[in-house]
ChimeraX commands (.cxc) that place a marker at each C-alpha (Angstrom):
marker #1 position -93.83,-29.14,165.92 radius 0.5
marker #1 position -91.94,-25.95,166.70 radius 0.5
marker #1 position -88.31,-26.88,166.19 radius 0.5
marker #1 position -86.71,-24.70,168.87 radius 0.5
marker #1 position -88.77,-26.04,171.75 radius 0.5
marker #1 position -90.17,-29.31,170.42 radius 0.5
marker #1 position -93.74,-28.02,170.80 radius 0.5
marker #1 position -96.81,-28.57,168.68 radius 0.5
marker #1 position -98.41,-25.50,167.12 radius 0.5
marker #1 position -101.25,-25.42,169.72 radius 0.5
marker #1 position -98.74,-25.75,172.58 radius 0.5
marker #1 position -96.65,-22.90,171.15 radius 0.5
marker #1 position -99.73,-20.68,170.68 radius 0.5
marker #1 position -100.79,-21.46,174.26 radius 0.5
marker #1 position -97.35,-20.57,175.63 radius 0.5
marker #1 position -97.10,-17.39,173.52 radius 0.5
marker #1 position -100.55,-16.25,174.64 radius 0.5
marker #1 position -99.75,-17.03,178.29 radius 0.5
marker #1 position -96.53,-15.01,178.21 radius 0.5
marker #1 position -98.11,-12.07,176.38 radius 0.5
marker #1 position -101.12,-11.97,178.72 radius 0.5
marker #1 position -98.94,-12.10,181.84 radius 0.5
marker #1 position -96.69,-9.34,180.49 radius 0.5
marker #1 position -99.71,-7.12,179.79 radius 0.5
marker #1 position -101.76,-7.83,182.93 radius 0.5
marker #1 position -99.29,-8.97,185.58 radius 0.5
marker #1 position -101.18,-12.22,186.21 radius 0.5
marker #1 position -102.14,-15.32,184.23 radius 0.5
marker #1 position -105.31,-15.68,182.16 radius 0.5
marker #1 position -108.13,-18.00,183.18 radius 0.5
marker #1 position -108.79,-21.20,181.23 radius 0.5
marker #1 position -111.85,-19.51,179.71 radius 0.5
marker #1 position -109.78,-16.53,178.54 radius 0.5
marker #1 position -107.16,-18.82,177.03 radius 0.5
marker #1 position -109.84,-20.91,175.35 radius 0.5
marker #1 position -111.57,-17.85,173.91 radius 0.5
marker #1 position -108.30,-16.45,172.58 radius 0.5
marker #1 position -107.16,-19.72,171.02 radius 0.5
marker #1 position -110.55,-21.10,170.01 radius 0.5
marker #1 position -110.09,-24.23,172.12 radius 0.5
marker #1 position -112.50,-25.82,174.63 radius 0.5
marker #1 position -111.68,-25.63,178.34 radius 0.5
marker #1 position -110.85,-29.36,178.40 radius 0.5
marker #1 position -108.34,-28.81,175.59 radius 0.5
marker #1 position -106.73,-25.96,177.51 radius 0.5
marker #1 position -106.44,-28.20,180.56 radius 0.5
marker #1 position -104.76,-30.90,178.47 radius 0.5
marker #1 position -102.32,-28.44,176.84 radius 0.5
marker #1 position -101.43,-26.87,180.19 radius 0.5
marker #1 position -100.60,-30.23,181.74 radius 0.5
marker #1 position -98.60,-31.31,178.68 radius 0.5
marker #1 position -96.54,-28.12,178.97 radius 0.5
marker #1 position -96.08,-28.71,182.70 radius 0.5
marker #1 position -94.73,-32.22,182.05 radius 0.5
marker #1 position -92.28,-30.75,179.52 radius 0.5
marker #1 position -91.13,-28.11,182.00 radius 0.5
marker #1 position -92.47,-25.05,180.16 radius 0.5
marker #1 position -95.04,-24.00,182.79 radius 0.5
marker #1 position -95.80,-24.64,186.42 radius 0.5
marker #1 position -98.93,-24.29,188.53 radius 0.5
marker #1 position -98.97,-22.13,191.64 radius 0.5
marker #1 position -100.63,-23.96,194.50 radius 0.5
marker #1 position -103.80,-22.59,196.10 radius 0.5
marker #1 position -104.17,-19.89,193.49 radius 0.5
marker #1 position -106.61,-19.11,190.72 radius 0.5
marker #1 position -105.04,-18.13,187.38 radius 0.5
marker #1 position -102.17,-20.28,188.50 radius 0.5
marker #1 position -100.39,-21.19,185.24 radius 0.5
marker #1 position -96.92,-19.63,185.22 radius 0.5
marker #1 position -94.62,-19.83,182.21 radius 0.5
marker #1 position -91.01,-20.67,183.00 radius 0.5
marker #1 position -88.22,-18.56,181.54 radius 0.5
marker #1 position -86.37,-19.80,178.50 radius 0.5
marker #1 position -82.68,-19.22,178.03 radius 0.5
marker #1 position -82.07,-17.20,174.91 radius 0.5
marker #1 position -79.07,-19.22,173.76 radius 0.5
marker #1 position -80.72,-22.63,173.90 radius 0.5
marker #1 position -84.38,-21.75,173.49 radius 0.5
marker #1 position -85.31,-24.29,176.15 radius 0.5
marker #1 position -86.57,-24.08,179.73 radius 0.5
marker #1 position -83.27,-24.40,181.55 radius 0.5
marker #1 position -84.22,-21.95,184.27 radius 0.5
marker #1 position -83.40,-24.23,187.18 radius 0.5
marker #1 position -80.07,-25.25,185.69 radius 0.5
marker #1 position -79.21,-21.61,184.98 radius 0.5
marker #1 position -80.10,-20.68,188.56 radius 0.5
marker #1 position -78.00,-23.55,189.88 radius 0.5
marker #1 position -74.99,-22.40,187.84 radius 0.5
marker #1 position -75.49,-18.78,188.93 radius 0.5
marker #1 position -75.92,-19.85,192.55 radius 0.5
marker #1 position -72.78,-21.97,192.42 radius 0.5
marker #1 position -70.80,-19.07,190.94 radius 0.5
marker #1 position -72.18,-16.63,193.50 radius 0.5
marker #1 position -71.30,-19.00,196.36 radius 0.5
marker #1 position -67.81,-19.45,194.98 radius 0.5
marker #1 position -67.30,-15.69,194.61 radius 0.5
marker #1 position -68.67,-15.04,198.10 radius 0.5
marker #1 position -66.40,-17.66,199.67 radius 0.5
marker #1 position -63.40,-16.11,197.90 radius 0.5
marker #1 position -64.50,-12.70,199.20 radius 0.5
marker #1 position -64.85,-14.04,202.75 radius 0.5
marker #1 position -61.51,-15.81,202.59 radius 0.5
marker #1 position -59.66,-12.73,201.38 radius 0.5
marker #1 position -61.18,-10.53,204.07 radius 0.5
marker #1 position -60.63,-13.09,206.84 radius 0.5
marker #1 position -56.93,-13.08,205.99 radius 0.5
marker #1 position -56.99,-9.34,206.66 radius 0.5
marker #1 position -58.79,-9.86,209.97 radius 0.5
marker #1 position -62.06,-8.29,208.79 radius 0.5
marker #1 position -65.25,-9.64,210.38 radius 0.5
marker #1 position -68.17,-10.28,208.01 radius 0.5
marker #1 position -71.63,-11.02,209.44 radius 0.5
marker #1 position -74.14,-13.54,208.07 radius 0.5
marker #1 position -75.65,-10.94,205.73 radius 0.5
marker #1 position -72.28,-10.25,204.14 radius 0.5
marker #1 position -71.82,-6.89,205.87 radius 0.5
marker #1 position -68.34,-5.91,206.91 radius 0.5
marker #1 position -68.12,-4.99,210.60 radius 0.5
marker link #1:1,2 radius 0.2
marker link #1:2,3 radius 0.2
marker link #1:3,4 radius 0.2
marker link #1:4,5 radius 0.2
marker link #1:5,6 radius 0.2
marker link #1:6,7 radius 0.2
marker link #1:7,8 radius 0.2
marker link #1:8,9 radius 0.2
marker link #1:9,10 radius 0.2
marker link #1:10,11 radius 0.2
marker link #1:11,12 radius 0.2
marker link #1:12,13 radius 0.2
marker link #1:13,14 radius 0.2
marker link #1:14,15 radius 0.2
marker link #1:15,16 radius 0.2
marker link #1:16,17 radius 0.2
marker link #1:17,18 radius 0.2
marker link #1:18,19 radius 0.2
marker link #1:19,20 radius 0.2
marker link #1:20,21 radius 0.2
marker link #1:21,22 radius 0.2
marker link #1:22,23 radius 0.2
marker link #1:23,24 radius 0.2
marker link #1:24,25 radius 0.2
marker link #1:25,26 radius 0.2
marker link #1:26,27 radius 0.2
marker link #1:27,28 radius 0.2
marker link #1:28,29 radius 0.2
marker link #1:29,30 radius 0.2
marker link #1:30,31 radius 0.2
marker link #1:31,32 radius 0.2
marker link #1:32,33 radius 0.2
marker link #1:33,34 radius 0.2
marker link #1:34,35 radius 0.2
marker link #1:35,36 radius 0.2
marker link #1:36,37 radius 0.2
marker link #1:37,38 radius 0.2
marker link #1:38,39 radius 0.2
marker link #1:39,40 radius 0.2
marker link #1:40,41 radius 0.2
marker link #1:41,42 radius 0.2
marker link #1:42,43 radius 0.2
marker link #1:43,44 radius 0.2
marker link #1:44,45 radius 0.2
marker link #1:45,46 radius 0.2
marker link #1:46,47 radius 0.2
marker link #1:47,48 radius 0.2
marker link #1:48,49 radius 0.2
marker link #1:49,50 radius 0.2
marker link #1:50,51 radius 0.2
marker link #1:51,52 radius 0.2
marker link #1:52,53 radius 0.2
marker link #1:53,54 radius 0.2
marker link #1:54,55 radius 0.2
marker link #1:55,56 radius 0.2
marker link #1:56,57 radius 0.2
marker link #1:57,58 radius 0.2
marker link #1:58,59 radius 0.2
marker link #1:59,60 radius 0.2
marker link #1:60,61 radius 0.2
marker link #1:61,62 radius 0.2
marker link #1:62,63 radius 0.2
marker link #1:63,64 radius 0.2
marker link #1:64,65 radius 0.2
marker link #1:65,66 radius 0.2
marker link #1:66,67 radius 0.2
marker link #1:67,68 radius 0.2
marker link #1:68,69 radius 0.2
marker link #1:69,70 radius 0.2
marker link #1:70,71 radius 0.2
marker link #1:71,72 radius 0.2
marker link #1:72,73 radius 0.2
marker link #1:73,74 radius 0.2
marker link #1:74,75 radius 0.2
marker link #1:75,76 radius 0.2
marker link #1:76,77 radius 0.2
marker link #1:77,78 radius 0.2
marker link #1:78,79 radius 0.2
marker link #1:79,80 radius 0.2
marker link #1:80,81 radius 0.2
marker link #1:81,82 radius 0.2
marker link #1:82,83 radius 0.2
marker link #1:83,84 radius 0.2
marker link #1:84,85 radius 0.2
marker link #1:85,86 radius 0.2
marker link #1:86,87 radius 0.2
marker link #1:87,88 radius 0.2
marker link #1:88,89 radius 0.2
marker link #1:89,90 radius 0.2
marker link #1:90,91 radius 0.2
marker link #1:91,92 radius 0.2
marker link #1:92,93 radius 0.2
marker link #1:93,94 radius 0.2
marker link #1:94,95 radius 0.2
marker link #1:95,96 radius 0.2
marker link #1:96,97 radius 0.2
marker link #1:97,98 radius 0.2
marker link #1:98,99 radius 0.2
marker link #1:99,100 radius 0.2
marker link #1:100,101 radius 0.2
marker link #1:101,102 radius 0.2
marker link #1:102,103 radius 0.2
marker link #1:103,104 radius 0.2
marker link #1:104,105 radius 0.2
marker link #1:105,106 radius 0.2
marker link #1:106,107 radius 0.2
marker link #1:107,108 radius 0.2
marker link #1:108,109 radius 0.2
marker link #1:109,110 radius 0.2
marker link #1:110,111 radius 0.2
marker link #1:111,112 radius 0.2
marker link #1:112,113 radius 0.2
marker link #1:113,114 radius 0.2
marker link #1:114,115 radius 0.2
marker link #1:115,116 radius 0.2
marker link #1:116,117 radius 0.2
marker link #1:117,118 radius 0.2
view
């Protein structure tokens, strides 16, 4: 098992290959391409992909070929906390925006729904 992410060696190799391939090509590899690169049968690739999905490391795009998408890992924790990070960032952005709105409303400034000052 890979200590940082709690992954087996094949799962880690799969994830590393997926990320590298997407970075180089701009889209995900097919099961056949993954299998050829890792020396694993297509059924094994399917199993690994679904294990990684259950653990939150990848997701599948609906109605799309080459649909396996790796989720971002936070550098500090080395785990797929993307949704939690987005939630924290969204909460902070909302808080900052509401403070901005409140300060400008006190001055009598009108701000439209897109955040533009009129």
